[in-house]
Each structure stands twice: as structure tokens, then as C-alpha cells.
C-alpha angles and dihedrals in degrees: 000000000000125000090261093063133063127203094215108033092186087078088066109033103027137279097268096091121081116235133182126214124296094011115165111205111171118236084225093062120095121225120193117190094010089181087073097051127099122179123185130221121298095009126144132208112188135213122301097012120146117218108187101181104174093126096036131282119210120185119186132210122304093009120153123201110188128218122292093017118142123206111190102189100178090138095025139276128214121193106189125211118303094009118137139195122202123221125292094020124138131205119193121190088178129036136173120251106253097190093104091243090104138032119248144208132064096272092066119087111258095243089067095051139066123207130200105214139171142141114276118212131189106195125216113303093006112152126204119195131221117302097002121157120210120191132211121297097017123139117199102207127233111295093357118148126210114199127229119291095011125148113218120200099150138047119279118222120241114276092005124136112224132188140162145043101315096020115245132182115262102166153333129278129223116258096212089113087076091064090047092049091056091050092050095046090051090051091049093049097247093119 
């Protein structure tokens, strides 16, 4: 582990968060509301990530969140086991209304604003490419992949491959990772 990462992040940001074993949470990552953060075994959060956990952020086992990723979990985000997010991606579980009918930004009293909000879930083995934006209420299905620079406003089906603005399905993905998962979990003593 390099000097920019710690094995037990609770030593640095407080003991309110729940961490599994062998968690690598970079010292250069920022965590807001750490009492609402859970990170499972063998997961890694890289440098310059923002974890805003006010609505609850749950990260499973063997999850990787790459550098410069922002997770805004105002209405909750769940990253299931073996999911991964490439660098410069953003997940919003709350977003302002941009229609012009309401004002926006956190400095404006709530009665003048309207928020779109909903739990965001990345199912097991979901993969999110570089510079992807995921909006509130979206579920990325088991094993689904979202390609680089995509904008996701709707659910992605399990094992589908999605790209574009807005993201659309272009193919299907192999399920061999399920066999590899079982082998790894046996080796680690989980099975």
C-alpha cells in the first residue's frame, strides 16, 4: 500500500463508518457523512474521489472506484459486489430540475427548488466506463457495462452493453465472470 492509502480508513475519518477487511480508501479521497458509509472487504477507493454519503452509500466486496469519481448519494447509492467505476465518472441520486420552472442550487431555500431523486444501484459485476454520468433512480443491471462518456437516464438490463448520450443497448456481455467469482470466493473462504 502506498503512503496515499490506508488499510483502515476509520483511523483517519472517524469510527462511524463501517469497513470490511483490506479496504483501501485513499487519504486523498473526500468523505462527507462518513457515518452513512459502508465499504465491504477488499474494496478500493482511489485518489481524488468524492463520496457524499448523506442518503447512504453502500459499497460491496471487491469494488473499485477509480480516481476523480464523484458519488453524490443524497438519495442513496448501492455498489454491489464486484462492480467497478472508471475514473472521472459521476453518479447523482439527486439532481435539480433544469426546466426553468424552479430555481436550483443548494443556496436557494427548498421551497423554490425541485429535486429529481432516487436510489442508484450498480448490481453485481456492473462496469461503468470512463467519464460516465448516471442520473437519479437508475439501476445498472447485473453484469451490465456502460461505455466511456455515456449519459445514463434509464435502467440498463442485466448483461447488456450500453453506450452513448443517452445510453442505449448495443450488445450482450459474456457471463463467464460468474464462474470466476465462485472460484475467487472459494479461495478467499467465503464459500
